[in-house]
DSSP file (Angstrom, degrees, kcal/mol; ACC not computed):
  #  RESIDUE AA STRUCTURE BP1 BP2  ACC     N-H-->O    O-->H-N    N-H-->O    O-->H-N    TCO  KAPPA ALPHA  PHI   PSI    X-CA   Y-CA   Z-CA
    1    1 A M              0   0    0      0, 0.0     2,-0.4     0, 0.0    16,-0.2   0.000 360.0 360.0 360.0 134.7  167.7  136.0  178.1
    2    2 A E  E     -A   16   0A   0     14,-2.7    14,-3.0     0, 0.0     2,-0.6  -0.975 360.0-131.8-120.4 130.6  164.2  136.6  177.0
    3    3 A I  E     +A   15   0A   0     -2,-0.4    12,-0.2    12,-0.2     3,-0.2  -0.721  26.9 173.8 -81.8 118.5  162.9  140.0  176.0
    4    4 A I  E    S+     0   0A   0     10,-2.3     2,-0.4    -2,-0.6    11,-0.2   0.857  75.8  12.0 -89.4 -43.6  159.6  140.6  177.8
    5    5 A Q  E    S-A   14   0A   0      9,-2.1     9,-1.9     0, 0.0    -1,-0.3  -0.974  81.3-129.3-138.7 119.6  159.1  144.2  176.7
    6    6 A T        -     0   0    0     -2,-0.4    21,-0.1     7,-0.2     2,-0.1  -0.503  29.0-122.1 -70.7 130.2  161.3  145.8  174.0
    7    7 A P        -     0   0    0      0, 0.0     6,-0.1     0, 0.0    19,-0.1  -0.372  21.2-153.8 -71.8 152.4  162.8  149.1  175.0
    8    8 A A  B >   -D   11   0B   0      3,-3.0     3,-1.3    -2,-0.1    19,-0.5  -0.762  36.7 -95.5-115.1 166.2  162.2  152.3  173.1
    9    9 A P  T 3  S+     0   0    0      0, 0.0    19,-0.1     0, 0.0    18,-0.1   0.812 125.7  26.6 -54.9 -30.5  164.5  155.3  173.0
   10   10 A N  T 3  S+     0   0    0      1,-0.1    16,-0.0    17,-0.1     0, 0.0   0.248 120.0  58.6-116.9  13.3  162.5  157.1  175.7
   11   11 A Q  B <  S-D    8   0B   0     -3,-1.3    -3,-3.0     0, 0.0    -1,-0.1  -0.969  77.0-127.3-145.6 125.6  161.1  154.1  177.6
   12   12 A P        -     0   0    0      0, 0.0    14,-0.2     0, 0.0     2,-0.2  -0.289  22.0-149.9 -69.0 156.7  162.9  151.1  179.2
   13   13 A G  E     - B   0  25A   0     12,-3.2    12,-2.2    -6,-0.1     2,-0.4  -0.443  12.0-117.4-109.8-171.5  162.1  147.6  178.4
   14   14 A R  E     -AB   5  24A   0     -9,-1.9   -10,-2.3    10,-0.3    -9,-2.1  -0.992  20.9-171.7-135.3 142.1  162.2  144.4  180.5
   15   15 A I  E     -AB   3  23A   0      8,-2.6     8,-2.7    -2,-0.4     2,-0.5  -0.940  15.1-141.4-127.5 153.3  164.2  141.2  180.1
   16   16 A M  E     -AB   2  22A   0    -14,-3.0   -14,-2.7    -2,-0.3     6,-0.2  -0.972  16.4-144.6-116.9 127.3  164.0  137.9  181.9
   17   17 A W    >   -     0   0    0      4,-2.7     3,-2.6    -2,-0.5     0, 0.0  -0.402  33.5 -99.7 -81.6 162.3  167.3  136.0  182.7
   18   18 A P  T 3  S+     0   0    0      0, 0.0    -1,-0.1     0, 0.0    -2,-0.0   0.769 123.2  59.4 -55.2 -26.9  167.4  132.2  182.7
   19   19 A D  T 3  S-     0   0    0      2,-0.1    -3,-0.0     1,-0.0    -2,-0.0   0.459 121.7-105.8 -83.1   1.3  167.1  132.2  186.5
   20   20 A G  S <  S+     0   0    0     -3,-2.6     2,-0.2     1,-0.3    -1,-0.0   0.340  73.1 140.3  95.5  -6.4  163.7  134.0  186.2
   21   21 A M        -     0   0    0     -5,-0.1    -4,-2.7     1,-0.0     2,-0.4  -0.530  42.7-144.4 -74.1 135.6  164.9  137.4  187.4
   22   22 A V  E     -B   16   0A   0     -2,-0.2    44,-1.3    -6,-0.2     2,-0.4  -0.861  20.3-176.9-102.6 133.9  163.3  140.3  185.5
   23   23 A T  E     -BC  15  65A   0     -8,-2.7    -8,-2.6    -2,-0.4     2,-0.2  -0.978  26.5-120.9-132.0 140.8  165.4  143.4  184.9
   24   24 A E  E     -B   14   0A   0     40,-1.2     2,-0.4    -2,-0.4   -10,-0.3  -0.567  31.5-169.4 -73.7 144.6  164.8  146.7  183.3
   25   25 A I  E     -B   13   0A   0    -12,-2.2   -12,-3.2    -2,-0.2     2,-0.1  -1.000  13.1-134.8-138.4 136.7  167.0  147.5  180.3
   26   26 A T     >  -     0   0    0     -2,-0.4     4,-2.4   -14,-0.2     5,-0.2  -0.416  27.5-110.3 -85.4 165.0  167.4  150.7  178.4
   27   27 A F  H  > S+     0   0    0    -19,-0.5     4,-2.2     1,-0.2     5,-0.2   0.898 120.9  50.4 -58.1 -43.2  167.4  151.2  174.7
   28   28 A D  H  > S+     0   0    0      2,-0.2     4,-2.2     1,-0.2    -1,-0.2   0.891 109.0  50.9 -65.5 -40.2  171.1  152.0  174.8
   29   29 A D  H  > S+     0   0    0      2,-0.2     4,-2.4     1,-0.2    -2,-0.2   0.913 110.2  49.9 -62.3 -42.5  171.9  148.9  176.9
   30   30 A M  H  X S+     0   0    0     -4,-2.4     4,-2.3     1,-0.2    -2,-0.2   0.906 110.8  49.3 -63.9 -41.5  170.0  146.7  174.5
   31   31 A N  H  X S+     0   0    0     -4,-2.2     4,-2.4     2,-0.2    -1,-0.2   0.889 110.0  51.8 -63.7 -38.6  171.9  148.2  171.6
   32   32 A A  H  X S+     0   0    0     -4,-2.2     4,-2.5     2,-0.2    -2,-0.2   0.912 110.1  48.4 -64.6 -42.3  175.2  147.7  173.4
   33   33 A L  H  X S+     0   0    0     -4,-2.4     4,-2.5     2,-0.2    -2,-0.2   0.913 111.9  49.1 -63.5 -42.3  174.3  144.0  174.0
   34   34 A A  H  X S+     0   0    0     -4,-2.3     4,-2.4     2,-0.2    -2,-0.2   0.903 111.4  50.2 -63.1 -40.8  173.4  143.6  170.3
   35   35 A Y  H  X S+     0   0    0     -4,-2.4     4,-2.5     2,-0.2    -2,-0.2   0.926 111.9  47.0 -62.8 -45.6  176.7  145.2  169.3
   36   36 A M  H  X S+     0   0    0     -4,-2.5     4,-2.3     1,-0.2    -2,-0.2   0.899 112.1  50.6 -64.8 -39.8  178.7  142.9  171.6
   37   37 A A  H  X S+     0   0    0     -4,-2.5     4,-2.1     2,-0.2    -1,-0.2   0.907 111.1  48.6 -64.4 -41.2  176.9  139.9  170.3
   38   38 A E  H  X S+     0   0    0     -4,-2.4     4,-2.2     2,-0.2    -2,-0.2   0.912 111.6  49.1 -65.7 -42.5  177.5  140.9  166.7
   39   39 A R  H  X S+     0   0    0     -4,-2.5     4,-2.7     1,-0.2     8,-0.3   0.903 111.5  49.9 -62.8 -40.0  181.2  141.5  167.4
   40   40 A A  H  < S+     0   0    0     -4,-2.3     7,-0.3     1,-0.2    -1,-0.2   0.883 110.6  49.7 -66.3 -37.4  181.5  138.1  169.1
   41   41 A R  H  < S+     0   0    0     -4,-2.1    -1,-0.2     1,-0.2    -2,-0.2   0.891 115.5  43.2 -67.5 -38.9  179.8  136.4  166.2
   42   42 A I  H  < S+     0   0    0     -4,-2.2    -2,-0.2     1,-0.2    -1,-0.2   0.881 124.9  29.4 -74.8 -39.3  182.1  138.1  163.7
   43   43 A S     X  -     0   0    0     -4,-2.7     4,-2.0    -5,-0.2    -1,-0.2  -0.882  54.1-172.5-131.9 101.8  185.4  137.6  165.7
   44   44 A P  H  > S+     0   0    0      0, 0.0     4,-2.0     0, 0.0    -1,-0.1   0.832  93.5  57.2 -58.3 -31.5  185.9  134.6  168.0
   45   45 A V  H  > S+     0   0    0      2,-0.2     4,-1.6     1,-0.2     5,-0.2   0.919 105.8  49.0 -65.9 -42.3  189.2  136.3  169.1
   46   46 A A  H  > S+     0   0    0      1,-0.2     4,-1.6    -7,-0.2    -1,-0.2   0.890 109.5  53.2 -62.6 -38.8  187.3  139.4  170.1
   47   47 A M  H  < S+     0   0    0     -4,-2.0    -1,-0.2    -7,-0.3    -2,-0.2   0.903 107.0  51.4 -63.0 -40.8  184.8  137.3  172.1
   48   48 A A  H  < S+     0   0    0     -4,-2.0    -1,-0.2     1,-0.2    -2,-0.2   0.833 113.9  44.3 -66.0 -31.5  187.6  135.6  174.0
   49   49 A R  H  < S+     0   0    0     -4,-1.6    -1,-0.2    -5,-0.1    -2,-0.2   0.708  98.3  90.9 -85.2 -21.0  189.0  139.0  174.9
   50   50 A A  S  < S-     0   0    0     -4,-1.6     3,-0.1    -5,-0.2    -3,-0.0  -0.222  94.0 -81.9 -72.5 163.6  185.7  140.6  175.9
   51   51 A A        -     0   0    0      1,-0.1    -1,-0.1     2,-0.1    -2,-0.1  -0.345  57.2-101.0 -60.8 146.0  184.2  140.5  179.4
   52   52 A D    >>  -     0   0    0      1,-0.1     4,-1.6    -3,-0.1     3,-0.7  -0.263  30.2-107.0 -70.3 160.8  182.5  137.2  180.1
   53   53 A G  H 3> S+     0   0    0      1,-0.3     4,-2.6     2,-0.2     5,-0.2   0.821 117.5  59.3 -57.9 -34.6  178.7  137.0  179.9
   54   54 A A  H 3> S+     0   0    0      1,-0.2     4,-2.5     2,-0.2    -1,-0.3   0.881 104.0  50.7 -64.4 -37.5  178.3  136.8  183.7
   55   55 A A  H <> S+     0   0    0     -3,-0.7     4,-2.1     2,-0.2    -1,-0.2   0.899 111.3  48.1 -67.0 -39.7  180.1  140.2  184.1
   56   56 A V  H  X S+     0   0    0     -4,-1.6     4,-2.3     2,-0.2     5,-0.2   0.926 111.8  50.4 -64.3 -44.5  177.7  141.8  181.5
   57   57 A E  H  X S+     0   0    0     -4,-2.6     4,-2.7     1,-0.2    -2,-0.2   0.921 110.7  48.7 -60.1 -45.4  174.7  140.2  183.3
   58   58 A R  H  X S+     0   0    0     -4,-2.5     4,-2.5     1,-0.2    -1,-0.2   0.899 110.4  51.8 -62.3 -40.8  175.8  141.5  186.7
   59   59 A A  H  X S+     0   0    0     -4,-2.1     4,-1.0     2,-0.2    -1,-0.2   0.915 112.8  44.0 -63.7 -42.9  176.4  145.0  185.3
   60   60 A I  H  X S+     0   0    0     -4,-2.3     4,-1.1     1,-0.2     3,-0.4   0.923 114.1  50.0 -68.6 -43.1  172.9  145.2  183.7
   61   61 A R  H  < S+     0   0    0     -4,-2.7    -2,-0.2     1,-0.2    -1,-0.2   0.884 109.9  50.5 -62.4 -38.4  171.3  143.7  186.8
   62   62 A S  H  < S+     0   0    0     -4,-2.5    -1,-0.2     1,-0.2     3,-0.2   0.737  97.8  70.6 -73.2 -20.2  173.0  146.2  189.1
   63   63 A H  H  < S-     0   0    0     -4,-1.0    -1,-0.2    -3,-0.4    -2,-0.2   0.952 127.1 -31.1 -61.3 -50.0  171.9  149.1  186.8
   64   64 A Q     <  -     0   0    0     -4,-1.1   -40,-1.2   -40,-0.2     2,-0.3  -0.568  60.6-155.9-173.5 106.3  168.3  148.7  187.9
   65   65 A A  B      C   23   0A   0     -3,-0.2   -42,-0.2   -42,-0.2    -4,-0.0  -0.614 360.0 360.0 -84.2 145.3  166.5  145.5  189.0
   66   66 A V              0   0    0    -44,-1.3   -43,-0.2    -2,-0.3    -1,-0.1   0.411 360.0 360.0 -95.7 360.0  162.7  145.4  188.7
């Protein structure tokens, strides 16, 4: 995932997925992804129990595609 435009609290940003699709992402969504990534880095067991990356990607894409 590549951040094209960083979101602000009152303005969505944009990210590009490895397949080239561009998606809008809110500030809260970006914070949630950062939180999940940090938890996964700290605890491999938590990462194994968390939803897989594809499910997270689908949820964000379904939120609002650009």
